Gaussian input, Z-matrix of N, CA and C with variables (Angstrom, degrees):
# hf/3-21g

backbone

0 1
 N
 C     1     B1
 C     2     B2     1     A1
 N     3     B3     2     A2     1     D1
 C     4     B4     3     A3     2     D2
 C     5     B5     4     A4     3     D3
 N     6     B6     5     A5     4     D4
 C     7     B7     6     A6     5     D5
 C     8     B8     7     A7     6     D6
 N     9     B9     8     A8     7     D7
 C    10    B10     9     A9     8     D8
 C    11    B11    10    A10     9     D9
 N    12    B12    11    A11    10    D10
 C    13    B13    12    A12    11    D11
 C    14    B14    13    A13    12    D12
 N    15    B15    14    A14    13    D13
 C    16    B16    15    A15    14    D14
 C    17    B17    16    A16    15    D15
 N    18    B18    17    A17    16    D16
 C    19    B19    18    A18    17    D17
 C    20    B20    19    A19    18    D18
 N    21    B21    20    A20    19    D19
 C    22    B22    21    A21    20    D20
 C    23    B23    22    A22    21    D21
 N    24    B24    23    A23    22    D22
 C    25    B25    24    A24    23    D23
 C    26    B26    25    A25    24    D24
 N    27    B27    26    A26    25    D25
 C    28    B28    27    A27    26    D26
 C    29    B29    28    A28    27    D27
 N    30    B30    29    A29    28    D28
 C    31    B31    30    A30    29    D29
 C    32    B32    31    A31    30    D30
 N    33    B33    32    A32    31    D31
 C    34    B34    33    A33    32    D32
 C    35    B35    34    A34    33    D33
 N    36    B36    35    A35    34    D34
 C    37    B37    36    A36    35    D35
 C    38    B38    37    A37    36    D36
 N    39    B39    38    A38    37    D37
 C    40    B40    39    A39    38    D38
 C    41    B41    40    A40    39    D39
 N    42    B42    41    A41    40    D40
 C    43    B43    42    A42    41    D41
 C    44    B44    43    A43    42    D42
 N    45    B45    44    A44    43    D43
 C    46    B46    45    A45    44    D44
 C    47    B47    46    A46    45    D45
 N    48    B48    47    A47    46    D46
 C    49    B49    48    A48    47    D47
 C    50    B50    49    A49    48    D48
 N    51    B51    50    A50    49    D49
 C    52    B52    51    A51    50    D50
 C    53    B53    52    A52    51    D51
 N    54    B54    53    A53    52    D52
 C    55    B55    54    A54    53    D53
 C    56    B56    55    A55    54    D54
 N    57    B57    56    A56    55    D55
 C    58    B58    57    A57    56    D56
 C    59    B59    58    A58    57    D57
 N    60    B60    59    A59    58    D58
 C    61    B61    60    A60    59    D59
 C    62    B62    61    A61    60    D60
 N    63    B63    62    A62    61    D61
 C    64    B64    63    A63    62    D62
 C    65    B65    64    A64    63    D63
 N    66    B66    65    A65    64    D64
 C    67    B67    66    A66    65    D65
 C    68    B68    67    A67    66    D66
 N    69    B69    68    A68    67    D67
 C    70    B70    69    A69    68    D68
 C    71    B71    70    A70    69    D69
 N    72    B72    71    A71    70    D70
 C    73    B73    72    A72    71    D71
 C    74    B74    73    A73    72    D72
 N    75    B75    74    A74    73    D73
 C    76    B76    75    A75    74    D74
 C    77    B77    76    A76    75    D75
 N    78    B78    77    A77    76    D76
 C    79    B79    78    A78    77    D77
 C    80    B80    79    A79    78    D78
 N    81    B81    80    A80    79    D79
 C    82    B82    81    A81    80    D80
 C    83    B83    82    A82    81    D81
 N    84    B84    83    A83    82    D82
 C    85    B85    84    A84    83    D83
 C    86    B86    85    A85    84    D84
 N    87    B87    86    A86    85    D85
 C    88    B88    87    A87    86    D86
 C    89    B89    88    A88    87    D87
 N    90    B90    89    A89    88    D88
 C    91    B91    90    A90    89    D89
 C    92    B92    91    A91    90    D90
 N    93    B93    92    A92    91    D91
 C    94    B94    93    A93    92    D92
 C    95    B95    94    A94    93    D93
 N    96    B96    95    A95    94    D94
 C    97    B97    96    A96    95    D95
 C    98    B98    97    A97    96    D96
 N    99    B99    98    A98    97    D97
 C   100   B100    99    A99    98    D98
 C   101   B101   100   A100    99    D99
 N   102   B102   101   A101   100   D100
 C   103   B103   102   A102   101   D101
 C   104   B104   103   A103   102   D102
 N   105   B105   104   A104   103   D103
 C   106   B106   105   A105   104   D104
 C   107   B107   106   A106   105   D105
 N   108   B108   107   A107   106   D106
 C   109   B109   108   A108   107   D107
 C   110   B110   109   A109   108   D108
 N   111   B111   110   A110   109   D109
 C   112   B112   111   A111   110   D110
 C   113   B113   112   A112   111   D111
 N   114   B114   113   A113   112   D112
 C   115   B115   114   A114   113   D113
 C   116   B116   115   A115   114   D114
 N   117   B117   116   A116   115   D115
 C   118   B118   117   A117   116   D116
 C   119   B119   118   A118   117   D117
 N   120   B120   119   A119   118   D118
 C   121   B121   120   A120   119   D119
 C   122   B122   121   A121   120   D120
 N   123   B123   122   A122   121   D121
 C   124   B124   123   A123   122   D122
 C   125   B125   124   A124   123   D123
 N   126   B126   125   A125   124   D124
 C   127   B127   126   A126   125   D125
 C   128   B128   127   A127   126   D126
 N   129   B129   128   A128   127   D127
 C   130   B130   129   A129   128   D128
 C   131   B131   130   A130   129   D129
 N   132   B132   131   A131   130   D130
 C   133   B133   132   A132   131   D131
 C   134   B134   133   A133   132   D132
 N   135   B135   134   A134   133   D133
 C   136   B136   135   A135   134   D134
 C   137   B137   136   A136   135   D135
 N   138   B138   137   A137   136   D136
 C   139   B139   138   A138   137   D137
 C   140   B140   139   A139   138   D138
 N   141   B141   140   A140   139   D139
 C   142   B142   141   A141   140   D140
 C   143   B143   142   A142   141   D141
 N   144   B144   143   A143   142   D142
 C   145   B145   144   A144   143   D143
 C   146   B146   145   A145   144   D144
 N   147   B147   146   A146   145   D145
 C   148   B148   147   A147   146   D146
 C   149   B149   148   A148   147   D147
 N   150   B150   149   A149   148   D148
 C   151   B151   150   A150   149   D149
 C   152   B152   151   A151   150   D150
 N   153   B153   152   A152   151   D151
 C   154   B154   153   A153   152   D152
 C   155   B155   154   A154   153   D153
 N   156   B156   155   A155   154   D154
 C   157   B157   156   A156   155   D155
 C   158   B158   157   A157   156   D156
 N   159   B159   158   A158   157   D157
 C   160   B160   159   A159   158   D158
 C   161   B161   160   A160   159   D159
 N   162   B162   161   A161   160   D160
 C   163   B163   162   A162   161   D161
 C   164   B164   163   A163   162   D162

   B1=1.4525
   B2=1.5123
   B3=1.3169
   B4=1.4502
   B5=1.5153
   B6=1.3101
   B7=1.4642
   B8=1.5193
   B9=1.3294
   B10=1.4599
   B11=1.5269
   B12=1.3138
   B13=1.4560
   B14=1.5217
   B15=1.3291
   B16=1.4618
   B17=1.5297
   B18=1.3301
   B19=1.4568
   B20=1.5170
   B21=1.3150
   B22=1.4553
   B23=1.5255
   B24=1.3087
   B25=1.4657
   B26=1.5193
   B27=1.3269
   B28=1.4663
   B29=1.5222
   B30=1.3170
   B31=1.4702
   B32=1.5246
   B33=1.3160
   B34=1.4673
   B35=1.5241
   B36=1.3097
   B37=1.4687
   B38=1.5237
   B39=1.3197
   B40=1.4635
   B41=1.5288
   B42=1.3196
   B43=1.4704
   B44=1.5260
   B45=1.3119
   B46=1.4668
   B47=1.5261
   B48=1.3319
   B49=1.4650
   B50=1.5287
   B51=1.3328
   B52=1.4554
   B53=1.5182
   B54=1.3149
   B55=1.4603
   B56=1.5250
   B57=1.3149
   B58=1.4566
   B59=1.5232
   B60=1.3210
   B61=1.4633
   B62=1.5251
   B63=1.3249
   B64=1.4699
   B65=1.5231
   B66=1.3354
   B67=1.4677
   B68=1.5274
   B69=1.3217
   B70=1.4611
   B71=1.5245
   B72=1.3205
   B73=1.4671
   B74=1.5198
   B75=1.3211
   B76=1.4665
   B77=1.5211
   B78=1.3368
   B79=1.4676
   B80=1.5263
   B81=1.3146
   B82=1.4606
   B83=1.5259
   B84=1.3202
   B85=1.4651
   B86=1.5276
   B87=1.3243
   B88=1.4566
   B89=1.5239
   B90=1.3271
   B91=1.4645
   B92=1.5263
   B93=1.3118
   B94=1.4655
   B95=1.5294
   B96=1.3209
   B97=1.4662
   B98=1.5292
   B99=1.3406
   B100=1.4635
   B101=1.5270
   B102=1.3307
   B103=1.4635
   B104=1.5267
   B105=1.3215
   B106=1.4576
   B107=1.5169
   B108=1.3204
   B109=1.4657
   B110=1.5217
   B111=1.3107
   B112=1.4643
   B113=1.5309
   B114=1.3267
   B115=1.4555
   B116=1.5404
   B117=1.3303
   B118=1.4678
   B119=1.5257
   B120=1.3146
   B121=1.4590
   B122=1.5209
   B123=1.3138
   B124=1.4747
   B125=1.5274
   B126=1.3084
   B127=1.4719
   B128=1.5274
   B129=1.3221
   B130=1.4696
   B131=1.5255
   B132=1.3262
   B133=1.4680
   B134=1.5278
   B135=1.3078
   B136=1.4658
   B137=1.5325
   B138=1.3177
   B139=1.4597
   B140=1.5290
   B141=1.3187
   B142=1.4682
   B143=1.5262
   B144=1.3216
   B145=1.4659
   B146=1.5334
   B147=1.3170
   B148=1.4552
   B149=1.5202
   B150=1.3259
   B151=1.4601
   B152=1.5150
   B153=1.3097
   B154=1.4730
   B155=1.5225
   B156=1.3205
   B157=1.4575
   B158=1.5186
   B159=1.3391
   B160=1.4636
   B161=1.5195
   B162=1.3331
   B163=1.4737
   B164=1.4815
   A1=110.27
   A2=116.31
   A3=120.94
   A4=111.66
   A5=115.07
   A6=120.52
   A7=111.75
   A8=119.00
   A9=119.68
   A10=111.28
   A11=117.55
   A12=121.35
   A13=110.37
   A14=116.05
   A15=120.89
   A16=109.61
   A17=117.22
   A18=121.41
   A19=110.53
   A20=115.97
   A21=121.85
   A22=111.30
   A23=116.47
   A24=120.24
   A25=111.33
   A26=116.76
   A27=120.55
   A28=110.61
   A29=117.56
   A30=120.88
   A31=109.98
   A32=117.13
   A33=121.31
   A34=110.86
   A35=116.91
   A36=120.79
   A37=110.83
   A38=117.37
   A39=120.26
   A40=111.79
   A41=117.03
   A42=120.31
   A43=109.78
   A44=116.84
   A45=120.50
   A46=111.84
   A47=116.13
   A48=120.98
   A49=112.33
   A50=117.09
   A51=120.15
   A52=116.87
   A53=117.97
   A54=120.27
   A55=109.86
   A56=116.93
   A57=121.06
   A58=106.29
   A59=117.26
   A60=121.56
   A61=111.79
   A62=116.83
   A63=119.98
   A64=110.79
   A65=117.34
   A66=120.84
   A67=111.22
   A68=116.85
   A69=121.09
   A70=110.43
   A71=116.70
   A72=120.42
   A73=111.67
   A74=117.14
   A75=121.22
   A76=110.40
   A77=116.49
   A78=120.52
   A79=111.06
   A80=117.45
   A81=121.41
   A82=110.48
   A83=117.22
   A84=120.57
   A85=110.77
   A86=117.02
   A87=121.00
   A88=111.69
   A89=116.17
   A90=120.51
   A91=110.83
   A92=117.10
   A93=120.32
   A94=110.51
   A95=116.65
   A96=119.99
   A97=110.42
   A98=116.58
   A99=121.16
   A100=112.60
   A101=117.40
   A102=121.41
   A103=113.75
   A104=117.29
   A105=120.51
   A106=112.10
   A107=114.70
   A108=119.89
   A109=113.53
   A110=118.70
   A111=120.94
   A112=113.70
   A113=117.41
   A114=120.78
   A115=109.38
   A116=116.41
   A117=120.65
   A118=111.28
   A119=115.16
   A120=121.08
   A121=110.24
   A122=115.95
   A123=120.64
   A124=110.81
   A125=117.04
   A126=121.23
   A127=110.89
   A128=117.26
   A129=120.82
   A130=110.02
   A131=116.16
   A132=120.68
   A133=110.50
   A134=116.43
   A135=121.20
   A136=110.92
   A137=116.35
   A138=120.68
   A139=110.98
   A140=116.56
   A141=120.43
   A142=111.08
   A143=116.92
   A144=120.05
   A145=111.57
   A146=117.27
   A147=120.11
   A148=110.87
   A149=117.03
   A150=120.82
   A151=111.12
   A152=116.75
   A153=119.78
   A154=110.58
   A155=117.47
   A156=120.91
   A157=111.18
   A158=117.62
   A159=121.27
   A160=111.55
   A161=116.60
   A162=120.71
   A163=113.10
   D1=149.78
   D2=178.99
   D3=-83.35
   D4=168.31
   D5=-177.53
   D6=-62.07
   D7=-39.91
   D8=-178.45
   D9=-68.09
   D10=-31.47
   D11=175.60
   D12=-66.89
   D13=-42.78
   D14=176.50
   D15=-61.21
   D16=-43.38
   D17=179.22
   D18=-59.00
   D19=-48.49
   D20=-177.64
   D21=-62.25
   D22=-43.84
   D23=179.05
   D24=-63.99
   D25=-40.75
   D26=-179.86
   D27=-67.17
   D28=-43.42
   D29=178.19
   D30=-60.99
   D31=-46.45
   D32=179.42
   D33=-59.58
   D34=-44.84
   D35=179.53
   D36=-61.46
   D37=-44.88
   D38=-179.14
   D39=-66.06
   D40=-38.38
   D41=177.42
   D42=-63.15
   D43=-41.83
   D44=178.40
   D45=-65.86
   D46=-22.99
   D47=178.19
   D48=-92.14
   D49=6.71
   D50=172.53
   D51=111.23
   D52=-2.31
   D53=177.12
   D54=-73.49
   D55=148.81
   D56=167.76
   D57=-73.25
   D58=149.72
   D59=-176.99
   D60=-55.30
   D61=-45.67
   D62=-178.97
   D63=-63.00
   D64=-42.28
   D65=179.73
   D66=-65.30
   D67=-38.28
   D68=178.70
   D69=-64.66
   D70=-44.06
   D71=178.64
   D72=-61.83
   D73=-42.48
   D74=179.16
   D75=-63.98
   D76=-45.72
   D77=-179.01
   D78=-62.56
   D79=-45.00
   D80=-179.07
   D81=-63.04
   D82=-46.01
   D83=-179.95
   D84=-60.92
   D85=-42.24
   D86=-178.93
   D87=-66.03
   D88=-43.19
   D89=-179.41
   D90=-65.50
   D91=-41.09
   D92=177.71
   D93=-64.41
   D94=-38.65
   D95=177.86
   D96=-63.61
   D97=-39.90
   D98=-179.25
   D99=-73.20
   D100=-42.93
   D101=-170.84
   D102=-99.96
   D103=-12.58
   D104=-179.82
   D105=101.45
   D106=160.14
   D107=-173.72
   D108=-70.97
   D109=-13.34
   D110=-178.84
   D111=-91.26
   D112=6.47
   D113=179.87
   D114=-66.20
   D115=141.75
   D116=-176.97
   D117=-80.23
   D118=160.29
   D119=175.63
   D120=-57.05
   D121=-44.19
   D122=-179.87
   D123=-58.45
   D124=-44.51
   D125=-179.26
   D126=-66.57
   D127=-38.87
   D128=178.29
   D129=-61.69
   D130=-49.95
   D131=-177.96
   D132=-63.53
   D133=-45.06
   D134=179.61
   D135=-59.36
   D136=-46.16
   D137=-179.40
   D138=-64.11
   D139=-44.34
   D140=-179.83
   D141=-61.17
   D142=-43.52
   D143=-179.84
   D144=-67.25
   D145=-40.00
   D146=178.49
   D147=-64.65
   D148=-39.86
   D149=178.55
   D150=-66.28
   D151=-38.98
   D152=179.65
   D153=-64.84
   D154=-37.37
   D155=-179.60
   D156=-67.19
   D157=-29.02
   D158=179.54
   D159=-72.14
   D160=-26.19
   D161=-175.64
   D162=-92.77

């Protein structure tokens, strides 16, 4: 899968888990910037949820 597909899947997953669409997009973009474009959807979602729990 391409990076944009991974992005879309991660955003959709986060929205289904209660994120607002804009917040999900911001979180996904930030995580990809930090971890690189080859990060998996699972890793993006996991990281976003762990970060949310810290805040």
